[in-house]
All heavy atoms as TSV, in Angstrom:
chain	resi	resn	atom	element	x	y	z
A	1	MET	N	N	-22.668	8.758	1.135
A	1	MET	CA	C	-21.501	8.973	0.331
A	1	MET	C	C	-20.282	8.856	1.259
A	1	MET	O	O	-20.277	9.332	2.379
A	1	MET	CB	C	-21.450	10.295	-0.352
A	1	MET	CG	C	-20.264	10.463	-1.198
A	1	MET	SD	S	-19.911	12.081	-1.899
A	1	MET	CE	C	-21.447	12.612	-2.572
A	2	CYS	N	N	-19.231	8.218	0.755
A	2	CYS	CA	C	-17.969	8.036	1.440
A	2	CYS	C	C	-17.249	9.374	1.559
A	2	CYS	O	O	-17.069	10.117	0.597
A	2	CYS	CB	C	-17.099	7.014	0.745
A	2	CYS	SG	S	-15.455	6.780	1.489
A	3	VAL	N	N	-16.790	9.691	2.823
A	3	VAL	CA	C	-16.063	10.958	3.013
A	3	VAL	C	C	-14.647	10.919	2.488
A	3	VAL	O	O	-14.039	11.944	2.311
A	3	VAL	CB	C	-16.049	11.415	4.475
A	3	VAL	CG1	C	-17.482	11.678	4.963
A	3	VAL	CG2	C	-15.387	10.365	5.369
A	4	PHE	N	N	-14.129	9.718	2.196
A	4	PHE	CA	C	-12.789	9.586	1.651
A	4	PHE	C	C	-12.706	9.654	0.155
A	4	PHE	O	O	-12.014	10.435	-0.417
A	4	PHE	CB	C	-12.081	8.333	2.191
A	4	PHE	CG	C	-11.693	8.419	3.633
A	4	PHE	CD1	C	-12.509	7.888	4.631
A	4	PHE	CD2	C	-10.583	9.110	4.017
A	4	PHE	CE1	C	-12.146	7.986	5.958
A	4	PHE	CE2	C	-10.206	9.252	5.358
A	4	PHE	CZ	C	-11.011	8.677	6.325
A	5	CYS	N	N	-13.418	8.769	-0.501
A	5	CYS	CA	C	-13.373	8.693	-1.972
A	5	CYS	C	C	-14.396	9.599	-2.652
A	5	CYS	O	O	-14.285	9.829	-3.841
A	5	CYS	CB	C	-13.468	7.260	-2.441
A	5	CYS	SG	S	-15.126	6.536	-2.317
A	6	LYS	N	N	-15.394	10.021	-1.885
A	6	LYS	CA	C	-16.418	10.965	-2.382
A	6	LYS	C	C	-17.315	10.344	-3.496
A	6	LYS	O	O	-18.095	11.020	-4.070
A	6	LYS	CB	C	-15.842	12.262	-2.911
A	6	LYS	CG	C	-14.917	12.952	-1.943
A	6	LYS	CD	C	-15.660	13.613	-0.829
A	6	LYS	CE	C	-14.756	14.534	-0.064
A	6	LYS	NZ	N	-14.621	14.216	1.293
A	7	THR	N	N	-17.141	9.058	-3.783
A	7	THR	CA	C	-17.940	8.466	-4.877
A	7	THR	C	C	-18.743	7.251	-4.422
A	7	THR	O	O	-19.786	6.948	-5.049
A	7	THR	CB	C	-17.058	8.011	-6.046
A	7	THR	OG1	O	-16.092	7.102	-5.571
A	7	THR	CG2	C	-16.339	9.187	-6.687
A	8	GLY	N	N	-18.275	6.558	-3.410
A	8	GLY	CA	C	-18.906	5.255	-3.045
A	8	GLY	C	C	-20.045	5.442	-2.069
A	8	GLY	O	O	-20.099	6.406	-1.257
A	9	ASN	N	N	-21.011	4.528	-2.156
A	9	ASN	CA	C	-22.081	4.450	-1.148
A	9	ASN	C	C	-21.560	3.679	0.080
A	9	ASN	O	O	-20.724	2.785	-0.080
A	9	ASN	CB	C	-23.282	3.759	-1.731
A	9	ASN	CG	C	-23.976	4.587	-2.808
A	9	ASN	OD1	O	-24.035	5.803	-2.715
A	9	ASN	ND2	N	-24.513	3.915	-3.816
A	10	VAL	N	N	-22.095	3.991	1.219
A	10	VAL	CA	C	-21.742	3.345	2.468
A	10	VAL	C	C	-22.807	2.403	2.918
A	10	VAL	O	O	-23.992	2.777	2.900
A	10	VAL	CB	C	-21.406	4.407	3.535
A	10	VAL	CG1	C	-21.070	3.753	4.835
A	10	VAL	CG2	C	-20.276	5.341	3.118
A	11	ILE	N	N	-22.484	1.154	3.229
A	11	ILE	CA	C	-23.446	0.159	3.636
A	11	ILE	C	C	-23.076	-0.370	5.044
A	11	ILE	O	O	-21.918	-0.302	5.473
A	11	ILE	CB	C	-23.489	-1.037	2.678
A	11	ILE	CG1	C	-22.117	-1.721	2.546
A	11	ILE	CG2	C	-23.991	-0.571	1.324
A	11	ILE	CD1	C	-22.159	-3.011	1.802
A	12	ASN	N	N	-24.083	-0.882	5.757
A	12	ASN	CA	C	-23.836	-1.548	7.003
A	12	ASN	C	C	-23.047	-2.831	6.763
A	12	ASN	O	O	-23.368	-3.591	5.834
A	12	ASN	CB	C	-25.131	-1.897	7.770
A	12	ASN	CG	C	-25.833	-0.659	8.253
A	12	ASN	OD1	O	-25.208	0.327	8.559
A	12	ASN	ND2	N	-27.154	-0.714	8.321
A	13	SER	N	N	-22.060	-3.112	7.604
A	13	SER	CA	C	-21.209	-4.245	7.430
A	13	SER	C	C	-20.589	-4.664	8.764
A	13	SER	O	O	-20.953	-4.073	9.801
A	13	SER	CB	C	-20.144	-3.948	6.379
A	13	SER	OG	O	-19.382	-5.113	6.042
A	14	THR	N	N	-19.696	-5.641	8.713
A	14	THR	CA	C	-18.870	-5.937	9.936
A	14	THR	C	C	-17.436	-6.036	9.461
A	14	THR	O	O	-17.129	-6.296	8.267
A	14	THR	CB	C	-19.304	-7.305	10.560
A	14	THR	OG1	O	-19.175	-8.306	9.621
A	14	THR	CG2	C	-20.727	-7.197	11.125
A	15	THR	N	N	-16.528	-5.883	10.408
A	15	THR	CA	C	-15.087	-5.974	10.123
A	15	THR	C	C	-14.416	-6.664	11.277
A	15	THR	O	O	-15.037	-6.974	12.321
A	15	THR	CB	C	-14.493	-4.552	9.935
A	15	THR	OG1	O	-13.176	-4.674	9.409
A	15	THR	CG2	C	-14.559	-3.707	11.153
A	16	THR	N	N	-13.168	-6.937	11.125
A	16	THR	CA	C	-12.313	-7.505	12.179
A	16	THR	C	C	-11.294	-6.418	12.590
A	16	THR	O	O	-10.630	-5.850	11.792
A	16	THR	CB	C	-11.567	-8.754	11.707
A	16	THR	OG1	O	-12.572	-9.729	11.315
A	16	THR	CG2	C	-10.684	-9.345	12.798
A	17	HIS	N	N	-11.223	-6.207	13.904
A	17	HIS	CA	C	-10.307	-5.201	14.468
A	17	HIS	C	C	-9.169	-5.927	15.081
A	17	HIS	O	O	-9.333	-6.783	15.934
A	17	HIS	CB	C	-11.053	-4.350	15.514
A	17	HIS	CG	C	-10.244	-3.262	16.100
A	17	HIS	ND1	N	-9.926	-2.131	15.365
A	17	HIS	CD2	C	-9.663	-3.077	17.318
A	17	HIS	CE1	C	-9.212	-1.303	16.152
A	17	HIS	NE2	N	-9.088	-1.860	17.324
A	18	VAL	N	N	-7.929	-5.581	14.657
A	18	VAL	CA	C	-6.763	-6.298	15.150
A	18	VAL	C	C	-5.821	-5.247	15.760
A	18	VAL	O	O	-5.488	-4.225	15.157
A	18	VAL	CB	C	-6.005	-7.058	14.029
A	18	VAL	CG1	C	-4.723	-7.737	14.529
A	18	VAL	CG2	C	-6.920	-8.070	13.323
A	19	VAL	N	N	-5.323	-5.575	16.972
A	19	VAL	CA	C	-4.380	-4.695	17.672
A	19	VAL	C	C	-3.148	-5.535	17.940
A	19	VAL	O	O	-3.231	-6.621	18.518
A	19	VAL	CB	C	-4.991	-4.172	19.006
A	19	VAL	CG1	C	-3.981	-3.354	19.741
A	19	VAL	CG2	C	-6.234	-3.346	18.733
A	20	ASN	N	N	-1.996	-5.014	17.597
A	20	ASN	CA	C	-0.722	-5.633	17.924
A	20	ASN	C	C	-0.202	-4.978	19.214
A	20	ASN	O	O	0.102	-3.812	19.225
A	20	ASN	CB	C	0.274	-5.441	16.816
A	20	ASN	CG	C	1.554	-6.212	16.972
A	20	ASN	OD1	O	1.836	-6.675	18.099
A	20	ASN	ND2	N	2.313	-6.364	15.923
A	21	TYR	N	N	-0.156	-5.765	20.292
A	21	TYR	CA	C	0.261	-5.217	21.558
A	21	TYR	C	C	1.369	-6.109	22.147
A	21	TYR	O	O	1.189	-7.270	22.431
A	21	TYR	CB	C	-0.956	-5.204	22.530
A	21	TYR	CG	C	-0.607	-4.772	23.951
A	21	TYR	CD1	C	-0.246	-3.506	24.241
A	21	TYR	CD2	C	-0.628	-5.719	24.969
A	21	TYR	CE1	C	0.089	-3.112	25.534
A	21	TYR	CE2	C	-0.355	-5.337	26.283
A	21	TYR	CZ	C	0.082	-4.033	26.556
A	21	TYR	OH	O	0.365	-3.683	27.855
A	22	ASN	N	N	2.557	-5.485	22.293
A	22	ASN	CA	C	3.684	-6.193	22.851
A	22	ASN	C	C	3.964	-7.505	22.119
A	22	ASN	O	O	4.263	-8.531	22.742
A	22	ASN	CB	C	3.506	-6.466	24.367
A	22	ASN	CG	C	3.719	-5.243	25.197
A	22	ASN	OD1	O	4.270	-4.231	24.724
A	22	ASN	ND2	N	3.222	-5.279	26.386
A	23	GLY	N	N	3.832	-7.490	20.842
A	23	GLY	CA	C	4.146	-8.683	19.997
A	23	GLY	C	C	3.014	-9.709	20.029
A	23	GLY	O	O	3.176	-10.766	19.509
A	24	CYS	N	N	1.883	-9.368	20.640
A	24	CYS	CA	C	0.743	-10.269	20.661
A	24	CYS	C	C	-0.438	-9.631	19.881
A	24	CYS	O	O	-0.506	-8.432	19.770
A	24	CYS	CB	C	0.292	-10.531	22.106
A	24	CYS	SG	S	1.565	-11.365	23.077
A	25	LEU	N	N	-1.369	-10.434	19.433
A	25	LEU	CA	C	-2.483	-9.965	18.694
A	25	LEU	C	C	-3.732	-9.996	19.570
A	25	LEU	O	O	-4.019	-11.012	20.209
A	25	LEU	CB	C	-2.734	-10.774	17.432
A	25	LEU	CG	C	-1.637	-10.721	16.397
A	25	LEU	CD1	C	-1.981	-11.628	15.205
A	25	LEU	CD2	C	-1.395	-9.301	15.913
A	26	ILE	N	N	-4.494	-8.922	19.534
A	26	ILE	CA	C	-5.817	-8.853	20.118
A	26	ILE	C	C	-6.760	-8.768	18.887
A	26	ILE	O	O	-6.706	-7.781	18.156
A	26	ILE	CB	C	-5.993	-7.662	21.053
A	26	ILE	CG1	C	-4.944	-7.715	22.146
A	26	ILE	CG2	C	-7.411	-7.588	21.544
A	26	ILE	CD1	C	-4.864	-6.415	22.964
A	27	ILE	N	N	-7.590	-9.808	18.692
A	27	ILE	CA	C	-8.434	-9.885	17.546
A	27	ILE	C	C	-9.903	-9.798	17.953
A	27	ILE	O	O	-10.335	-10.590	18.807
A	27	ILE	CB	C	-8.221	-11.154	16.743
A	27	ILE	CG1	C	-6.729	-11.302	16.363
A	27	ILE	CG2	C	-9.122	-11.295	15.529
A	27	ILE	CD1	C	-6.314	-12.669	15.894
A	28	ILE	N	N	-10.648	-8.814	17.432
A	28	ILE	CA	C	-12.054	-8.688	17.717
A	28	ILE	C	C	-12.806	-8.827	16.416
A	28	ILE	O	O	-12.656	-8.028	15.490
A	28	ILE	CB	C	-12.298	-7.308	18.378
A	28	ILE	CG1	C	-11.376	-7.164	19.610
A	28	ILE	CG2	C	-13.758	-7.225	18.795
A	28	ILE	CD1	C	-11.240	-5.743	20.114
A	29	LYS	N	N	-13.622	-9.849	16.320
A	29	LYS	CA	C	-14.341	-10.156	15.096
A	29	LYS	C	C	-15.758	-9.610	15.151
A	29	LYS	O	O	-16.297	-9.315	16.212
A	29	LYS	CB	C	-14.428	-11.689	14.885
A	29	LYS	CG	C	-13.058	-12.328	14.648
A	29	LYS	CD	C	-13.221	-13.779	14.416
A	29	LYS	CE	C	-11.893	-14.460	14.097
A	29	LYS	NZ	N	-12.049	-15.875	13.790
A	30	ASN	N	N	-16.366	-9.503	13.963
A	30	ASN	CA	C	-17.779	-9.103	13.816
A	30	ASN	C	C	-18.043	-7.727	14.413
A	30	ASN	O	O	-19.059	-7.481	15.048
A	30	ASN	CB	C	-18.732	-10.132	14.371
A	30	ASN	CG	C	-18.653	-11.417	13.598
A	30	ASN	OD1	O	-18.513	-11.430	12.403
A	30	ASN	ND2	N	-18.746	-12.514	14.345
A	31	VAL	N	N	-17.131	-6.828	14.152
A	31	VAL	CA	C	-17.288	-5.421	14.650
A	31	VAL	C	C	-18.235	-4.703	13.704
A	31	VAL	O	O	-17.963	-4.568	12.499
A	31	VAL	CB	C	-15.932	-4.694	14.714
A	31	VAL	CG1	C	-16.090	-3.265	15.139
A	31	VAL	CG2	C	-14.946	-5.464	15.632
A	32	PRO	N	N	-19.376	-4.174	14.220
A	32	PRO	CA	C	-20.294	-3.475	13.367
A	32	PRO	C	C	-19.654	-2.170	12.809
A	32	PRO	O	O	-18.953	-1.468	13.531
A	32	PRO	CB	C	-21.487	-3.108	14.233
A	32	PRO	CG	C	-21.190	-3.704	15.562
A	32	PRO	CD	C	-19.818	-4.237	15.579
A	33	CYS	N	N	-19.911	-1.916	11.532
A	33	CYS	CA	C	-19.329	-0.737	10.912
A	33	CYS	C	C	-20.132	-0.337	9.692
A	33	CYS	O	O	-21.081	-1.039	9.294
A	33	CYS	CB	C	-17.864	-1.011	10.461
A	33	CYS	SG	S	-17.739	-2.253	9.137
A	34	ASP	N	N	-19.784	0.795	9.125
A	34	ASP	CA	C	-20.279	1.195	7.833
A	34	ASP	C	C	-19.069	1.083	6.897
A	34	ASP	O	O	-17.965	1.485	7.239
A	34	ASP	CB	C	-20.787	2.623	7.834
A	34	ASP	CG	C	-22.083	2.746	8.601
A	34	ASP	OD1	O	-22.859	1.789	8.639
A	34	ASP	OD2	O	-22.310	3.786	9.254
A	35	GLU	N	N	-19.258	0.557	5.708
A	35	GLU	CA	C	-18.152	0.334	4.768
A	35	GLU	C	C	-18.504	0.888	3.403
A	35	GLU	O	O	-19.623	0.677	2.879
A	35	GLU	CB	C	-17.889	-1.184	4.678
A	35	GLU	CG	C	-16.696	-1.496	3.804
A	35	GLU	CD	C	-16.416	-3.003	3.799
A	35	GLU	OE1	O	-17.116	-3.777	4.435
A	35	GLU	OE2	O	-15.447	-3.396	3.090
A	36	CYS	N	N	-17.520	1.556	2.777
A	36	CYS	CA	C	-17.718	2.108	1.416
A	36	CYS	C	C	-17.617	0.988	0.417
A	36	CYS	O	O	-16.626	0.239	0.426
A	36	CYS	CB	C	-16.662	3.173	1.188
A	36	CYS	SG	S	-16.715	3.831	-0.517
A	37	VAL	N	N	-18.599	0.888	-0.435
A	37	VAL	CA	C	-18.577	-0.149	-1.445
A	37	VAL	C	C	-17.556	0.143	-2.589
A	37	VAL	O	O	-17.169	-0.819	-3.285
A	37	VAL	CB	C	-19.971	-0.382	-2.085
A	37	VAL	CG1	C	-20.944	-0.871	-1.071
A	37	VAL	CG2	C	-20.494	0.873	-2.759
A	38	GLN	N	N	-17.161	1.361	-2.680
A	38	GLN	CA	C	-16.172	1.745	-3.755
A	38	GLN	C	C	-14.733	1.536	-3.281
A	38	GLN	O	O	-13.968	0.840	-3.926
A	38	GLN	CB	C	-16.375	3.235	-4.147
A	38	GLN	CG	C	-15.400	3.718	-5.205
A	38	GLN	CD	C	-15.635	3.086	-6.544
A	38	GLN	OE1	O	-16.707	2.692	-6.922
A	38	GLN	NE2	N	-14.511	2.996	-7.345
A	39	CYS	N	N	-14.354	2.140	-2.168
A	39	CYS	CA	C	-12.962	2.102	-1.727
A	39	CYS	C	C	-12.661	1.219	-0.568
A	39	CYS	O	O	-11.533	0.900	-0.222
A	39	CYS	CB	C	-12.430	3.521	-1.377
A	39	CYS	SG	S	-13.155	4.234	0.150
A	40	GLY	N	N	-13.723	0.715	0.103
A	40	GLY	CA	C	-13.550	-0.245	1.229
A	40	GLY	C	C	-13.256	0.395	2.560
A	40	GLY	O	O	-13.016	-0.314	3.508
A	41	GLU	N	N	-13.219	1.745	2.598
A	41	GLU	CA	C	-12.988	2.409	3.896
A	41	GLU	C	C	-14.047	2.034	4.890
A	41	GLU	O	O	-15.219	1.935	4.582
A	41	GLU	CB	C	-12.970	3.937	3.659
A	41	GLU	CG	C	-12.498	4.701	4.884
A	41	GLU	CD	C	-11.058	4.456	5.245
A	41	GLU	OE1	O	-10.180	4.285	4.316
A	41	GLU	OE2	O	-10.780	4.362	6.432
A	42	VAL	N	N	-13.594	1.805	6.145
A	42	VAL	CA	C	-14.489	1.383	7.214
A	42	VAL	C	C	-14.683	2.530	8.199
A	42	VAL	O	O	-13.737	3.228	8.549
A	42	VAL	CB	C	-13.878	0.134	7.959
A	42	VAL	CG1	C	-14.685	-0.158	9.184
A	42	VAL	CG2	C	-13.858	-1.041	6.993
A	43	PHE	N	N	-15.932	2.723	8.638
A	43	PHE	CA	C	-16.275	3.785	9.577
A	43	PHE	C	C	-16.894	3.157	10.840
A	43	PHE	O	O	-17.839	2.331	10.682
A	43	PHE	CB	C	-17.247	4.771	8.933
A	43	PHE	CG	C	-16.746	5.391	7.675
A	43	PHE	CD1	C	-17.077	4.787	6.446
A	43	PHE	CD2	C	-15.927	6.477	7.671
A	43	PHE	CE1	C	-16.602	5.322	5.249
A	43	PHE	CE2	C	-15.419	6.993	6.483
A	43	PHE	CZ	C	-15.769	6.432	5.309
A	44	LEU	N	N	-16.387	3.495	11.968
A	44	LEU	CA	C	-16.941	2.992	13.243
A	44	LEU	C	C	-17.642	4.064	14.028
A	44	LEU	O	O	-17.241	5.211	13.993
A	44	LEU	CB	C	-15.786	2.463	14.101
A	44	LEU	CG	C	-14.879	1.407	13.526
A	44	LEU	CD1	C	-13.717	1.101	14.438
A	44	LEU	CD2	C	-15.645	0.118	13.204
A	45	SER	N	N	-18.759	3.656	14.604
A	45	SER	CA	C	-19.525	4.657	15.442
A	45	SER	C	C	-18.777	4.915	16.726
A	45	SER	O	O	-17.947	4.086	17.149
A	45	SER	CB	C	-20.920	4.127	15.722
A	45	SER	OG	O	-20.851	3.006	16.669
A	46	ASP	N	N	-19.136	5.983	17.366
A	46	ASP	CA	C	-18.505	6.338	18.665
A	46	ASP	C	C	-18.739	5.201	19.678
A	46	ASP	O	O	-17.874	4.847	20.434
A	46	ASP	CB	C	-19.038	7.650	19.193
A	46	ASP	CG	C	-18.603	8.822	18.376
A	46	ASP	OD1	O	-17.622	8.731	17.616
A	46	ASP	OD2	O	-19.250	9.900	18.504
A	47	GLU	N	N	-19.955	4.632	19.701
A	47	GLU	CA	C	-20.300	3.588	20.627
A	47	GLU	C	C	-19.423	2.359	20.387
A	47	GLU	O	O	-18.931	1.752	21.363
A	47	GLU	CB	C	-21.772	3.205	20.469
A	47	GLU	CG	C	-22.205	2.059	21.309
A	47	GLU	CD	C	-23.682	1.639	21.026
A	47	GLU	OE1	O	-24.521	2.515	20.911
A	47	GLU	OE2	O	-23.876	0.427	20.969
A	48	VAL	N	N	-19.229	1.999	19.145
A	48	VAL	CA	C	-18.378	0.824	18.846
A	48	VAL	C	C	-16.942	1.056	19.255
A	48	VAL	O	O	-16.301	0.202	19.822
A	48	VAL	CB	C	-18.514	0.474	17.347
A	48	VAL	CG1	C	-17.427	-0.554	16.952
A	48	VAL	CG2	C	-19.894	-0.036	17.021
A	49	VAL	N	N	-16.440	2.289	19.026
A	49	VAL	CA	C	-15.064	2.602	19.406
A	49	VAL	C	C	-14.888	2.469	20.921
A	49	VAL	O	O	-13.871	1.910	21.389
A	49	VAL	CB	C	-14.685	4.009	18.935
A	49	VAL	CG1	C	-13.314	4.456	19.514
A	49	VAL	CG2	C	-14.619	4.079	17.414
A	50	VAL	N	N	-15.822	2.961	21.706
A	50	VAL	CA	C	-15.764	2.860	23.177
A	50	VAL	C	C	-15.765	1.367	23.575
A	50	VAL	O	O	-14.952	0.962	24.436
A	50	VAL	CB	C	-16.917	3.601	23.821
A	50	VAL	CG1	C	-17.042	3.230	25.304
A	50	VAL	CG2	C	-16.784	5.083	23.620
A	51	ARG	N	N	-16.555	0.525	22.950
A	51	ARG	CA	C	-16.565	-0.875	23.251
A	51	ARG	C	C	-15.260	-1.573	22.903
A	51	ARG	O	O	-14.746	-2.423	23.634
A	51	ARG	CB	C	-17.761	-1.558	22.585
A	51	ARG	CG	C	-19.135	-1.098	23.169
A	51	ARG	CD	C	-20.295	-1.575	22.342
A	51	ARG	NE	N	-20.426	-2.999	22.316
A	51	ARG	CZ	C	-21.256	-3.637	21.542
A	51	ARG	NH1	N	-22.031	-2.954	20.639
A	51	ARG	NH2	N	-21.341	-4.938	21.507
A	52	LEU	N	N	-14.702	-1.191	21.739
A	52	LEU	CA	C	-13.427	-1.716	21.323
A	52	LEU	C	C	-12.319	-1.358	22.314
A	52	LEU	O	O	-11.540	-2.226	22.709
A	52	LEU	CB	C	-13.009	-1.235	19.959
A	52	LEU	CG	C	-13.804	-1.832	18.763
A	52	LEU	CD1	C	-13.437	-1.082	17.495
A	52	LEU	CD2	C	-13.511	-3.339	18.614
A	53	GLU	N	N	-12.336	-0.141	22.735
A	53	GLU	CA	C	-11.286	0.307	23.704
A	53	GLU	C	C	-11.408	-0.430	24.980
A	53	GLU	O	O	-10.360	-0.826	25.619
A	53	GLU	CB	C	-11.453	1.853	23.990
A	53	GLU	CG	C	-11.036	2.672	22.802
A	53	GLU	CD	C	-11.309	4.203	22.967
A	53	GLU	OE1	O	-12.038	4.503	23.945
A	53	GLU	OE2	O	-10.796	4.972	22.219
A	54	LYS	N	N	-12.647	-0.730	25.480
A	54	LYS	CA	C	-12.819	-1.531	26.713
A	54	LYS	C	C	-12.260	-2.932	26.565
A	54	LYS	O	O	-11.588	-3.438	27.484
A	54	LYS	CB	C	-14.261	-1.537	27.124
A	54	LYS	CG	C	-14.725	-0.198	27.646
A	54	LYS	CD	C	-16.201	-0.217	28.013
A	54	LYS	CE	C	-16.666	1.111	28.521
A	54	LYS	NZ	N	-18.107	1.116	28.848
A	55	ILE	N	N	-12.557	-3.537	25.438
A	55	ILE	CA	C	-12.094	-4.932	25.187
A	55	ILE	C	C	-10.543	-4.934	25.144
A	55	ILE	O	O	-9.915	-5.822	25.731
A	55	ILE	CB	C	-12.655	-5.504	23.889
A	55	ILE	CG1	C	-14.162	-5.685	24.069
A	55	ILE	CG2	C	-11.952	-6.785	23.487
A	55	ILE	CD1	C	-14.890	-6.038	22.741
A	56	VAL	N	N	-9.944	-4.009	24.443
A	56	VAL	CA	C	-8.471	-3.948	24.328
A	56	VAL	C	C	-7.861	-3.679	25.682
A	56	VAL	O	O	-6.890	-4.347	26.045
A	56	VAL	CB	C	-8.071	-2.907	23.231
A	56	VAL	CG1	C	-6.550	-2.681	23.285
A	56	VAL	CG2	C	-8.522	-3.362	21.870
A	57	GLU	N	N	-8.383	-2.740	26.422
A	57	GLU	CA	C	-7.799	-2.448	27.739
A	57	GLU	C	C	-7.910	-3.661	28.677
A	57	GLU	O	O	-6.998	-3.945	29.454
A	57	GLU	CB	C	-8.494	-1.247	28.365
A	57	GLU	CG	C	-8.064	0.065	27.735
A	57	GLU	CD	C	-6.542	0.282	27.713
A	57	GLU	OE1	O	-5.880	0.070	28.803
A	57	GLU	OE2	O	-6.021	0.608	26.652
A	58	SER	N	N	-9.050	-4.380	28.589
A	58	SER	CA	C	-9.187	-5.560	29.389
A	58	SER	C	C	-8.184	-6.597	29.027
A	58	SER	O	O	-7.590	-7.264	29.905
A	58	SER	CB	C	-10.606	-6.130	29.206
A	58	SER	OG	O	-10.782	-7.321	29.885
A	59	ALA	N	N	-7.943	-6.795	27.745
A	59	ALA	CA	C	-6.957	-7.795	27.278
A	59	ALA	C	C	-5.556	-7.394	27.763
A	59	ALA	O	O	-4.783	-8.258	28.193
A	59	ALA	CB	C	-7.021	-7.899	25.738
A	60	LYS	N	N	-5.229	-6.100	27.692
A	60	LYS	CA	C	-3.938	-5.645	28.203
A	60	LYS	C	C	-3.769	-5.884	29.712
A	60	LYS	O	O	-2.693	-6.337	30.135
A	60	LYS	CB	C	-3.752	-4.176	27.861
A	60	LYS	CG	C	-3.561	-3.866	26.401
A	60	LYS	CD	C	-3.458	-2.335	26.211
A	60	LYS	CE	C	-3.301	-1.985	24.740
A	60	LYS	NZ	N	-3.202	-0.500	24.574
A	61	LYS	N	N	-4.799	-5.630	30.453
A	61	LYS	CA	C	-4.722	-5.855	31.914
A	61	LYS	C	C	-4.558	-7.275	32.255
A	61	LYS	O	O	-3.925	-7.631	33.233
A	61	LYS	CB	C	-5.977	-5.222	32.565
A	61	LYS	CG	C	-6.010	-3.748	32.613
A	61	LYS	CD	C	-7.254	-3.263	33.290
A	61	LYS	CE	C	-7.335	-1.743	33.226
A	61	LYS	NZ	N	-8.600	-1.229	33.721
A	62	ASN	N	N	-5.142	-8.136	31.495
A	62	ASN	CA	C	-5.101	-9.615	31.755
A	62	ASN	C	C	-3.842	-10.244	31.128
A	62	ASN	O	O	-3.701	-11.428	31.187
A	62	ASN	CB	C	-6.343	-10.280	31.188
A	62	ASN	CG	C	-7.590	-9.884	31.965
A	62	ASN	OD1	O	-7.546	-9.742	33.166
A	62	ASN	ND2	N	-8.698	-9.742	31.288
A	63	ASP	N	N	-3.002	-9.398	30.531
A	63	ASP	CA	C	-1.763	-9.860	29.862
A	63	ASP	C	C	-2.045	-11.054	28.956
A	63	ASP	O	O	-1.329	-12.052	28.937
A	63	ASP	CB	C	-0.722	-10.268	30.956
A	63	ASP	CG	C	0.661	-10.481	30.331
A	63	ASP	OD1	O	0.992	-9.798	29.339
A	63	ASP	OD2	O	1.420	-11.331	30.856
A	64	ALA	N	N	-3.114	-10.908	28.204
A	64	ALA	CA	C	-3.511	-11.986	27.255
A	64	ALA	C	C	-2.487	-12.086	26.143
A	64	ALA	O	O	-1.966	-11.084	25.653
A	64	ALA	CB	C	-4.888	-11.665	26.707
A	65	ARG	N	N	-2.246	-13.284	25.718
A	65	ARG	CA	C	-1.289	-13.508	24.612
A	65	ARG	C	C	-1.994	-13.391	23.261
A	65	ARG	O	O	-1.544	-12.656	22.404
A	65	ARG	CB	C	-0.692	-14.899	24.770
A	65	ARG	CG	C	0.226	-14.983	25.935
A	65	ARG	CD	C	1.418	-14.117	25.752
A	65	ARG	NE	N	2.180	-14.011	26.955
A	65	ARG	CZ	C	2.900	-12.987	27.302
A	65	ARG	NH1	N	2.935	-11.935	26.542
A	65	ARG	NH2	N	3.585	-12.963	28.405
A	66	ASN	N	N	-3.043	-14.109	23.057
A	66	ASN	CA	C	-3.814	-13.943	21.779
A	66	ASN	C	C	-5.279	-14.007	22.217
A	66	ASN	O	O	-5.789	-14.972	22.697
A	66	ASN	CB	C	-3.484	-15.072	20.822
A	66	ASN	CG	C	-2.110	-14.885	20.246
A	66	ASN	OD1	O	-1.880	-13.949	19.458
A	66	ASN	ND2	N	-1.186	-15.782	20.555
A	67	ILE	N	N	-5.966	-12.921	21.905
A	67	ILE	CA	C	-7.366	-12.816	22.307
A	67	ILE	C	C	-8.224	-12.764	21.009
A	67	ILE	O	O	-7.930	-12.030	20.050
A	67	ILE	CB	C	-7.633	-11.455	23.020
A	67	ILE	CG1	C	-6.799	-11.404	24.329
A	67	ILE	CG2	C	-9.112	-11.276	23.327
A	67	ILE	CD1	C	-7.352	-12.107	25.494
A	68	CYS	N	N	-9.251	-13.569	21.021
A	68	CYS	CA	C	-10.228	-13.536	19.920
A	68	CYS	C	C	-11.590	-13.276	20.542
A	68	CYS	O	O	-12.077	-14.104	21.303
A	68	CYS	CB	C	-10.202	-14.836	19.142
A	68	CYS	SG	S	-11.296	-14.807	17.695
A	69	SER	N	N	-12.116	-12.137	20.245
A	69	SER	CA	C	-13.416	-11.729	20.885
A	69	SER	C	C	-14.345	-11.270	19.814
A	69	SER	O	O	-13.957	-10.880	18.738
A	69	SER	CB	C	-13.136	-10.615	21.896
A	69	SER	OG	O	-14.305	-10.190	22.508
A	70	ARG	N	N	-15.647	-11.338	20.169
A	70	ARG	CA	C	-16.701	-10.848	19.279
A	70	ARG	C	C	-17.370	-9.646	19.969
A	70	ARG	O	O	-17.673	-9.700	21.161
A	70	ARG	CB	C	-17.753	-11.877	19.017
A	70	ARG	CG	C	-17.172	-13.014	18.178
A	70	ARG	CD	C	-18.230	-14.113	17.906
A	70	ARG	NE	N	-17.669	-15.234	17.221
A	70	ARG	CZ	C	-17.518	-15.304	15.923
A	70	ARG	NH1	N	-17.885	-14.335	15.131
A	70	ARG	NH2	N	-16.983	-16.398	15.396
A	71	LEU	N	N	-17.559	-8.568	19.191
A	71	LEU	CA	C	-18.167	-7.357	19.761
A	71	LEU	C	C	-19.604	-7.461	19.982
A	71	LEU	O	O	-20.428	-7.996	19.550
A	71	LEU	CB	C	-17.857	-6.178	18.849
A	71	LEU	CG	C	-18.182	-4.811	19.416
A	71	LEU	CD1	C	-17.367	-4.536	20.663
A	71	LEU	CD2	C	-17.889	-3.744	18.382
């Protein structure tokens, strides 16, 4: 059950994570998540969040302009 809408079932899915950094986009596709079929709320596991943070930090250090990555 979704913790936000309290009515929807949550299914395994993927999403796209987008970060706007200094006027540039960091885009990470195919991010594993759980998604509510009712309200569409997305839930990320702790492991996925750590991986996303590493990708974003790497992009910032490399001063990337537009990054498209897959998790």
